[in-house]
ZADREN-580931 format. One line per 10 residues: number of its first residue (from 1); their letters; for each residue x, y, z of C-alpha. Coordinates in steps of 0.02 Angstrom, whole numbers, plus 32768, in hexadecimal, padded with zeros to 4 digits. Example, Ala and Ser with C-alpha at 12.3 -4.5 7.8 and 13.67 -1.06 7.14 Angstrom:
residues 2
1> as> 8267 7F1F 8186  82AC 7FCB 8165
end
This chain:
residues 388
1> xxxxxxxxxx> 7E9A 7DA1 7EB9  7EC3 7E52 7ED2  7E42 7E8A 7E5A  7DBA 7E09 7E87  7DE6 7E69 7F42  7DC6 7F06 7EDA  7D21 7EE6 7E8B  7CDF 7E87 7F49  7D18 7F36 7F91  7CD5 7F9A 7F11
11> xxxxxxxxxx> 7C33 7F31 7F29  7C24 7F66 7FDF  7C65 7FFE 7FC6  7BB7 7FFF 7F68  7B45 7FB1 7FB9  7B75 8020 806B  7B40 80CB 7FDE  7A94 806C 7FC2  7A78 805D 807A  7AA1 80F9 809B
21> xxxxxxxxxx> 7A4F 8152 7FF6  79AD 80EA 8045  79AE 8148 80FD  79BB 81FB 80AE  7938 81EB 803B  78DA 81B8 80BC  791A 8248 811E  78E8 82AC 808C  7839 826F 8085  7829 828C 8139
31> xxxxxxxxxx> 7862 8357 8146  782D 837F 8094  77D0 83A0 8019  77B3 83E5 7F78  7841 8450 7F2B  78B9 843D 7FBC  788A 8380 7FCE  78AF 8378 7EFC  7948 83E6 7F30  7975 836F 7FAA
41> xxxxxxxxxx> 7955 82D4 7F3B  79C2 832B 7EAF  7A72 833F 7F19  7A6B 8286 7F67  7A6A 8260 7EA2  7AED 82D2 7E96  7B71 828F 7F20  7B3A 81DC 7EFF  7B82 8212 7E37  7C06 8244 7E71
51> xxxxxxxxxx> 7C23 81D4 7F0C  7C1A 8135 7E66  7C88 81A3 7DFA  7D23 81AE 7E8B  7CEE 80DD 7EB4  7D21 80C2 7DEB  7DBD 8119 7E06  7E00 80AA 7E9B  7DA9 801F 7E36  7E1B 8040 7D8E
61> xxxxxxxxxx> 7E8E 7FA1 7DB7  7E01 7F2C 7DA9  7D97 7FAE 7D14  7E41 7FEF 7CB8  7E6F 8093 7CA1  7DCB 80ED 7C85  7DF6 818C 7C0E  7D7B 820F 7C6C  7DDF 81FA 7D03  7E7A 8284 7CFF
71> xxxxxxxxxx> 7EEE 826B 7D9A  7E99 82F4 7DFA  7E01 826C 7E17  7E74 822D 7E7A  7E47 8294 7F02  7D97 826B 7EE7  7DBF 81AC 7EF2  7E0C 81C9 7F93  7D6B 8221 7FE1  7D09 81A2 7F9B
81> xxxxxxxxxx> 7D57 8115 7FE5  7D6B 8162 8098  7CC6 81AB 8094  7CA0 80E2 8061  7D1E 80A6 80F1  7CCA 8130 8167  7C05 8116 813B  7C2E 8059 8152  7C65 8055 81FA  7BEC 80DC 8235
91> xxxxxxxxxx> 7B58 806A 81FB  7BB3 7FDF 8243  7BBE 8033 82F2  7B03 8071 82E7  7AB6 7FC7 82D0  7B19 7F8A 835A  7AFE 7FF7 83CF  7A44 7FFF 838E  7A2F 7F52 83AF  7A75 7F56 8466
101> xxxxxxxxxx> 79EC 7FD0 8491  7971 7F66 8464  799D 7EE2 84CC  79A1 7F69 855F  78EC 7F63 85D0  7897 7FEF 85C9  78CC 802E 869A  797C 8002 8661  79CE 808B 86CE  79CF 8138 867D
111> xxxxxxxxxx> 7A88 816F 86AF  7ABB 80D4 8681  7A54 80E7 85D5  7AB2 818B 85D7  7B5F 813F 85D6  7B30 80B2 854A  7AF7 8144 84E3  7BAE 81A4 84E0  7BF9 810F 84CB  7BA8 80ED 843B
121> xxxxxxxxxx> 7BD0 819B 83FB  7C94 8190 841D  7C76 80DB 83C2  7C20 8137 8327  7CBB 81D1 8346  7D3A 814A 835C  7D52 8123 8279  7D59 81E9 8263  7DDC 8212 82E6  7E4A 8171 8299
131> xxxxxxxxxx> 7E19 81B4 81F5  7E5F 824C 8211  7F0B 8238 8277  7F22 81AD 81E8  7F17 824A 817E  7F6A 82B4 81B3  7FF7 826A 822A  7FF8 81BC 81F5  8018 81D7 814B  80CF 822A 8152
141> xxxxxxxxxx> 8110 81FE 81F5  818F 81AD 8194  81F4 8129 8205  829F 80D3 81E1  82A0 801A 8200  835F 7FCA 820A  834F 7F10 821B  83E2 7E82 8216  83CB 7E0C 81A7  8422 7D69 81D0
151> xxxxxxxxxx> 8443 7D06 812D  84A1 7C45 8121  84DB 7C57 8088  852B 7D1C 8090  85E8 7D23 8054  865E 7D74 80EA  866D 7E26 805C  85C3 7E42 806A  85B3 7E31 8131  8572 7EE9 8149
161> xxxxxxxxxx> 853D 7F27 80B7  84AB 7F9E 80CC  841F 7FA9 8048  839C 8037 8046  82DF 7FE9 8020  826F 8058 7FE2  81B7 8031 7FA3  8112 8068 7F6C  8139 8126 7F8D  8083 8135 7F07
171> xxxxxxxxxx> 80CE 81F9 7F05  8027 824A 7EC4  7F95 82C5 7F09  7FBF 8272 7FBA  8081 827D 7FB8  80B5 8300 7F87  8181 831D 7F21  81B9 837C 7FD8  818E 82F1 8057  81D9 827E 7FD0
181> xxxxxxxxxx> 8269 82E0 7FD3  826D 82DE 809A  8289 820F 808E  82F6 8216 8000  8360 8293 807A  8336 820E 811B  8392 818C 80BE  842A 81DC 808C  8447 81FA 8148  8444 8130 8161
191> xxxxxxxxxx> 84DB 8125 80EE  84A9 808C 806E  8514 8025 8014  8493 7FF2 7F86  83E5 804F 7F6B  8351 7FE0 7F36  829F 800E 7EF4  820C 7F88 7F0A  819F 7FEB 7E82  810B 8052 7E8F
201> xxxxxxxxxx> 8153 80FF 7E61  80AB 813E 7E3B  7FE4 8113 7E64  7FA0 8138 7DBD  7FCD 8194 7D05  7FEC 8234 7D18  8039 8233 7DBC  80F6 82A4 7DC2  8154 81F9 7DA0  81DC 824F 7D61
211> xxxxxxxxxx> 81E4 82D7 7DEA  81EB 821F 7E65  827C 81E1 7DDF  82C7 827E 7E0A  82C5 826E 7ECF  830E 81B9 7EC7  83AE 81F9 7E69  83C7 825B 7EF1  83F8 81B6 7F5C  84B0 81AF 7F95
221> xxxxxxxxxx> 84EF 80F6 7F8F  85A3 809F 7F54  854F 802C 7ED0  84C3 807F 7EA7  8419 8080 7E85  8393 7FF8 7E59  82E4 7FCE 7E40  8243 7F71 7E05  8194 7F7F 7DB7  8104 7F7A 7E1B
231> xxxxxxxxxx> 804D 7F71 7E02  802F 8028 7DE8  80B2 8025 7D57  805E 7FB3 7D04  7FAD 7FFF 7D23  7FF3 80AD 7CDF  8052 8060 7C4D  80DA 80C0 7C83  814F 8029 7C91  81C7 803D 7BF8
241> xxxxxxxxxx> 81B1 80FA 7C0C  81F5 80DE 7CCB  8295 8071 7CA1  82C3 80F5 7C22  82BA 818E 7C87  8307 813A 7D06  8393 8103 7CB0  83B1 81B8 7C85  83B4 81E9 7D41  842B 8150 7D5D
251> xxxxxxxxxx> 83B9 80DF 7DB0  83AE 8036 7D67  8304 7FE8 7D63  832F 7F27 7D5D  82A3 7ED0 7CE3  82BA 7E13 7CED  836E 7E40 7CEE  840B 7E2C 7D65  848F 7E84 7D7A  8528 7E48 7DE0
261> xxxxxxxxxx> 8583 7EBC 7E6C  8644 7E89 7E92  8679 7EA6 7F3B  8736 7E76 7F62  8713 7DAA 7F38  865C 7D8D 7F44  85D0 7DB0 7EB0  851A 7DF9 7F06  84A4 7DCB 7E6A  8429 7E4D 7E69
271> xxxxxxxxxx> 8383 7E2C 7E05  82EC 7E6B 7DEA  8241 7E42 7D98  81A6 7E9D 7D66  80F9 7E9D 7DAF  80D4 7DDD 7DF7  800E 7DE7 7DE0  7FBB 7D8C 7E7B  7F37 7D4C 7E02  7FCB 7CE8 7DA9
281> xxxxxxxxxx> 8008 7C90 7E31  8031 7BE9 7DC9  80A7 7C63 7D6A  80FD 7CB9 7DF1  81C4 7CE7 7DBC  81AC 7C88 7D1D  8268 7C80 7CC6  82AB 7CF1 7D79  8316 7C43 7DA6  8389 7C69 7CF0
291> xxxxxxxxxx> 83AA 7D12 7D46  840A 7C9F 7DEC  84D6 7CBF 7DFA  851D 7C17 7E31  858F 7C36 7EB9  8537 7CF2 7EB8  84D9 7D1F 7F53  8429 7D35 7F04  83BE 7DC0 7F43  8306 7DE2 7EC2
301> xxxxxxxxxx> 82B7 7E84 7EC0  81F2 7E58 7EB4  817C 7EE5 7ED0  80F6 7E5C 7F02  8132 7DEA 7F9C  80CD 7D60 7F81  8150 7D13 7F1E  81B0 7CE5 7FAA  819A 7C20 7FA3  81B5 7C28 7EFD
311> xxxxxxxxxx> 826C 7C79 7EF3  8298 7C1C 7F6F  826A 7B64 7F0E  82DE 7BC3 7EAB  837C 7BFE 7EE7  836D 7CAD 7F31  83CB 7CD9 7FC9  8358 7D63 7FF4  82BD 7DC8 7FB1  828F 7E62 7FB1
321> xxxxxxxxxx> 81E8 7EB0 7F91  814C 7F2D 7FC9  80AC 7F3A 7F8D  8039 7F12 801E  806D 7FCA 808F  806E 7F5F 812D  7F9D 7F5C 8124  7FA8 8017 8116  7F2F 7FF8 8191  7F4C 7F8E 8246
331> xxxxxxxxxx> 7F14 7F76 82D9  7F47 7F05 8368  7ECC 7E9A 83BC  7F03 7E1D 8436  7FC0 7E13 83F5  7F83 7E05 834E  7F86 7E6F 82BF  7EEE 7E9F 8248  7EFA 7EDF 81A6  7EB0 7ED1 80FE
341> xxxxxxxxxx> 7F71 7E97 80AE  7F44 7DF5 810A  7EB2 7DD0 808F  7F2B 7DD2 800C  7FD0 7D81 8046  802D 7D29 80CC  80CA 7D9B 80AF  8071 7E41 8100  810D 7EA1 815A  81B0 7E76 8190
351> xxxxxxxxxx> 8232 7DD8 817A  8205 7D49 8143  8284 7C87 813E  825C 7BFC 80DE  8309 7B9E 80DC  8396 7BF4 80C6  833B 7C68 806E  82F1 7D00 8098  8270 7D97 806C  8239 7E46 80B9
361> xxxxxxxxxx> 81B8 7EA7 8083  81B3 7F52 80A9  8117 7FC2 80DB  8154 8047 805A  813F 810D 805F  809B 8144 8010  7FD1 8100 800E  7F54 80C3 7FA8  7E9F 80C4 7FB0  7E78 811E 8055
371> xxxxxxxxxx> 7F02 818C 805E  7F24 816F 811C  7FA6 8107 8170  7F6A 80A7 8213  7FDD 8050 8284  8044 8039 81EA  80A1 80B3 81D3  8123 80E5 8145  81BC 8086 814D  825C 80B8 80FF
381> xxxxxxxx> 82D4 8026 811D  8393 8006 813B  83BB 7F39 812C  844E 7F0D 8165  8491 7E45 8118  84EB 7DE3 81AB  8549 7D3E 819B  84CA 7CCE 81F8
end
């Protein structure tokens, strides 16, 4: 499903640029002639070529890893996607404003027409202002969120246990090791008993995976650091390397494995699975029921939160997941949150329940695609287990 949506997004971006190109060529023919017109046409063709390469980089989940695109192309990919979002918004706003203008009578009050023109200009400028805020401020505005999770089957010995939950780090051109180190420093002040990482350490092959692991290994906890794989480890063909390099640094990634942790007379059975593809829903958590420990509190790490109903049916008490970035761009209209992640899953952000089971989906740390966060700030989660 996610690949189908990526393909739809790619097609929309291409259609937007086709419309923009038609307008540019029309303006070029009106303004230039001779060699100046040829130069303008060549410049438009060059821009379109760079745009297509950037779109191809963003569509690697659909097209596969393209060998001619190196990690530095992420800058071009982000620029292309940001431009496509802005171009689409401006085209839409312009079309709306133009349609409204055609409905006005010829003798419409000039002062009111001026106000309408100013409002139209503000409408066109708004996407630029929002993207600038999300890129330069919202992207690095790390929030600490502490949540109590009441669970009816929680053993008394686990009451008050503090879990640090990090996800979707995406250490890359748009999140430096220095900025991620600030996240780790903040997390260490929160005194977690256990640290859990639910995938997407990087965005693409060639990103600084070792640096990300090095920073994660700095976390200070009583019971260790555990994690599971995300889809971007799979896209980068880095799952095995991540597991091995992390193990050398003292971080254990659970790949369809379980680790029993003892707290007094209680056992927290920590299980982890590799990324569960949205396109393979009928096989969600195949074999994960065999990781459950009878009589223990069973906690599952899965990058994809969409598996929650299956995890609850299998008997897991708590699921921790990420993947959605909380939508990354979220707008509240009439008390309802509107963001892209709702097209993928109902489990976008926060705490969810199904019978005695619960799931927590974090907004994560980094970004993918457009390097901006608007209405969905990056999150360092501290989850306190409570006896219901």
